[in-house]
C-alpha positions in Angstrom: -4.4 -12.4 10.9 -3.6 -14.3 7.8 -0.3 -12.9 6.5 0.1 -15.7 4.0 -2.4 -14.2 1.6 -0.6 -10.8 1.8 2.9 -12.2 1.0 2.6 -12.1 -2.8 1.7 -8.4 -2.6 4.6 -7.8 -0.1 7.0 -9.6 -2.5 5.9 -7.4 -5.4 6.6 -4.3 -3.3 10.0 -5.6 -2.3 10.9 -6.4 -5.9 9.8 -2.9 -7.0 11.8 -1.3 -4.1 14.9 -3.4 -5.0 14.8 -2.4 -8.6 14.3 1.2 -7.7 17.2 1.2 -5.3 19.5 -0.5 -7.9 18.5 2.1 -10.5 19.1 5.0 -8.0 22.4 3.4 -7.0 23.5 3.2 -10.6 22.6 6.8 -11.2 24.6 7.8 -8.1 27.7 6.0 -9.2 27.5 7.5 -12.6 27.4 10.9 -10.9 30.5 9.8 -8.8 28.4 9.9 -5.6 30.0 6.9 -4.0 28.3 7.3 -0.6 24.8 7.4 -2.0 25.6 4.5 -4.3 26.9 2.4 -1.4 23.8 3.2 0.6 21.4 2.3 -2.2 23.2 -0.9 -3.0 23.4 -2.1 0.6 19.7 -1.2 0.9 18.9 -3.1 -2.2 20.8 -6.1 -0.9 18.8 -5.9 2.4 15.5 -5.6 0.6 16.4 -8.6 -1.6 17.3 -10.6 1.4 14.0 -9.8 3.1 12.3 -10.7 -0.2 14.0 -14.1 -0.2 13.0 -14.9 3.4 9.3 -14.1 2.6 9.5 -15.9 -0.8 10.9 -19.1 0.8 8.4 -19.0 3.7 5.5 -18.5 1.3 6.3 -21.3 -1.0 7.1 -23.6 1.9 3.6 -23.0 3.2 1.7 -22.7 -0.1 3.7 -24.8 -2.5 3.1 -24.8 -6.2 0.5 -22.3 -7.6 -0.8 -23.1 -11.1 -1.0 -20.3 -13.6 -4.7 -19.6 -14.5 -4.1 -18.1 -17.9 -5.3 -20.1 -20.9 -4.1 -20.2 -24.5 -1.1 -18.4 -26.0 -0.5 -16.3 -22.9 0.8 -19.4 -21.2 3.8 -19.5 -23.6 4.7 -15.9 -22.7 4.2 -16.5 -19.0 6.2 -19.7 -18.7 9.0 -18.2 -20.9 9.1 -15.2 -18.6 9.0 -17.4 -15.5 11.7 -19.7 -16.8 14.1 -16.9 -17.6 13.3 -15.2 -14.2 14.0 -18.4 -12.2 17.2 -19.2 -14.1 18.6 -15.7 -13.8 17.4 -15.5 -10.1 19.6 -18.5 -9.4 22.5 -16.9 -11.2 22.2 -13.5 -9.8 22.2 -14.5 -6.2 25.9 -15.4 -6.1 26.7 -12.6 -8.5 25.3 -10.0 -6.2 27.3 -11.5 -3.3 30.5 -11.5 -5.3 29.9 -8.0 -6.6 29.2 -6.7 -3.1 32.2 -8.6 -1.6 34.5 -7.0 -4.2 33.3 -3.5 -3.2 33.7 -4.4 0.5 37.3 -5.4 -0.1 37.8 -2.2 -2.1 38.5 -4.2 -5.4 36.7 -1.6 -7.4 38.2 -2.3 -10.8 36.9 -5.9 -10.6 33.7 -4.8 -8.9 32.9 -2.5 -11.8 33.7 -5.2 -14.4 31.3 -7.7 -12.7 28.7 -5.1 -11.8 28.2 -4.4 -15.5 26.7 -7.9 -15.7 25.1 -8.0 -12.3 23.1 -4.8 -12.6 21.0 -5.6 -15.7 20.4 -9.2 -14.5 19.3 -7.9 -11.0 17.0 -5.4 -12.6 15.6 -8.1 -15.0 14.9 -10.5 -12.1 13.2 -7.8 -10.0 11.1 -6.4 -12.8 10.1 -9.7 -14.3 9.1 -10.8 -10.8 6.7 -7.9 -10.6 5.3 -8.8 -14.1 4.9 -12.4 -13.0 3.0 -11.2 -9.9 0.7 -9.0 -11.9 0.0 -11.7 -14.4 -0.6 -14.4 -11.7 -2.5 -12.4 -9.1 -4.3 -9.6 -11.0 -4.8 -10.5 -14.7 -5.1 -14.3 -14.8 -6.8 -15.4 -11.6 -9.0 -18.4 -10.9 
């Protein structure tokens, strides 16, 4: 069984699941349902960790994959990819800090930082799915 060819699809599912859990977690905290919020956010963190393990394994084995799109779409793709990669590097420590603040019951600071963490986490997750669709479904070799 060649799992390597399935990993990009698994990554897209994990990104979608992460974004969904973050949104549901946000909805729950707005409704003051702290237990459901906590469950969703811990689940999103676990899903994102599994994503990172698969992502690192895949790229260690496959390496660089050139984008097959031609013309003006390349500007859009690489702009999206650049913003995705930069924010992914920033969001990683932000998620850990935000979660750590909640674990230590520092909810005032947690809330202040989560206002930045949430939209960036969503952007990284959703842009990851868009990059996947462009790379593996629309613009293929």
